[in-house]
VMD Tcl script that draws the C-alpha trace (Angstrom):
set ca {
  {17.71 -16.67 -13.64}
  {14.01 -17.21 -14.23}
  {12.55 -19.99 -16.32}
  {11.52 -17.48 -18.98}
  {15.07 -16.12 -19.25}
  {16.45 -19.66 -19.49}
  {13.93 -20.56 -22.18}
  {14.73 -17.40 -24.17}
  {18.45 -18.08 -23.89}
  {17.99 -21.65 -25.16}
  {15.81 -20.37 -28.00}
  {18.44 -17.76 -28.92}
  {21.24 -20.33 -28.87}
  {19.14 -22.59 -31.07}
  {18.58 -19.76 -33.55}
  {22.23 -18.74 -33.84}
  {23.35 -22.33 -34.38}
  {20.50 -23.37 -36.70}
  {20.27 -20.36 -39.03}
  {23.85 -20.59 -40.41}
  {23.19 -24.22 -41.26}
  {19.79 -23.82 -42.90}
  {20.52 -20.75 -45.07}
  {23.09 -22.50 -47.32}
  {20.82 -25.53 -47.49}
  {17.90 -23.45 -48.69}
  {20.11 -21.43 -51.05}
  {21.70 -24.40 -52.80}
  {18.55 -26.54 -53.17}
  {17.45 -24.38 -56.11}
  {20.88 -23.60 -57.56}
  {23.75 -25.65 -58.89}
  {26.98 -25.44 -56.94}
  {29.80 -24.12 -59.16}
  {32.45 -26.70 -59.99}
  {35.28 -24.49 -58.72}
  {33.54 -24.30 -55.33}
  {33.09 -28.06 -55.17}
  {36.75 -28.60 -56.01}
  {37.82 -26.05 -53.41}
  {35.61 -27.59 -50.69}
  {37.36 -30.95 -51.06}
  {40.37 -29.46 -49.25}
  {38.51 -28.01 -46.26}
  {38.37 -31.20 -44.11}
  {42.07 -31.85 -44.69}
  {42.97 -28.26 -43.79}
  {40.86 -28.32 -40.64}
  {42.30 -31.67 -39.56}
  {45.84 -30.44 -40.19}
  {45.27 -27.26 -38.16}
  {43.78 -29.15 -35.22}
  {46.48 -31.83 -35.33}
  {49.30 -29.31 -35.55}
  {48.10 -27.48 -32.46}
  {47.67 -30.66 -30.45}
  {50.98 -32.24 -31.45}
  {53.38 -29.30 -31.61}
  {52.01 -26.73 -29.13}
  {52.47 -27.38 -25.40}
  {51.62 -24.75 -22.78}
  {51.41 -22.01 -25.44}
  {54.90 -22.79 -26.78}
  {56.21 -24.67 -29.80}
  {57.56 -27.99 -28.50}
  {59.88 -29.88 -30.85}
  {62.47 -31.41 -28.50}
  {61.61 -34.69 -26.78}
  {57.98 -34.50 -27.88}
  {56.48 -38.00 -27.77}
  {53.43 -36.83 -29.71}
  {55.59 -36.33 -32.81}
  {56.78 -39.94 -32.63}
  {53.19 -41.16 -32.16}
  {52.02 -38.96 -35.05}
  {54.65 -40.43 -37.37}
  {53.66 -43.97 -36.36}
  {49.99 -43.21 -36.98}
  {50.77 -41.59 -40.34}
  {52.69 -44.70 -41.40}
  {49.94 -47.07 -40.31}
  {47.24 -44.91 -41.92}
  {49.16 -44.71 -45.20}
  {49.90 -48.44 -45.27}
  {46.53 -49.84 -44.13}
  {44.04 -47.04 -44.98}
  {42.18 -48.10 -41.81}
  {40.78 -45.44 -39.51}
  {40.22 -47.89 -36.66}
  {43.74 -49.30 -36.84}
  {45.19 -45.78 -37.04}
  {43.30 -44.64 -33.94}
  {44.30 -47.75 -32.01}
  {47.92 -47.26 -33.06}
  {47.84 -43.66 -31.84}
  {46.33 -44.59 -28.50}
  {48.77 -47.43 -27.97}
  {51.75 -45.30 -29.06}
  {50.88 -42.47 -26.66}
  {50.29 -44.94 -23.85}
  {53.57 -46.77 -24.36}
  {55.62 -43.63 -24.98}
  {54.34 -41.97 -21.80}
  {55.36 -45.04 -19.84}
  {58.99 -44.67 -20.98}
}
mol new
graphics top color blue
foreach p $ca { graphics top sphere $p radius 0.5 }
foreach p [lrange $ca 0 end-1] q [lrange $ca 1 end] { graphics top cylinder $p $q radius 0.2 }
display resetview
C-alpha cells in the first residue's frame, strides 16, 4: 500500500465518520427541535445501554445463558447499589468486585 493510498483511505474514513455528525449539527442550528423529538431522544441512551448490557450479561458463546450465570448475580448487585446510592463510581466498583469474587467461587 503506497503512502498516497493510505492517505486517501484515512481521508475517506474521516469523511464517512465526520459527515454524519456535522449534518445534524448544521441542520439544527437554524431550526428548533420539535418537542416530541426531544422527549423521544431521552430514551435512546437507556435503550442502547439496555441492549449492550443484555448481550453481555445473558449471551455466552452465541447462546442464551440463564443457568449458573454469575453475571446475572453481579448485575443484580450493581442495580441495587446504583438504585440505592445513585453513584456511578460505586456501581462500577461493585460490579468489578462482584465479578472478581464470583469468578473465584
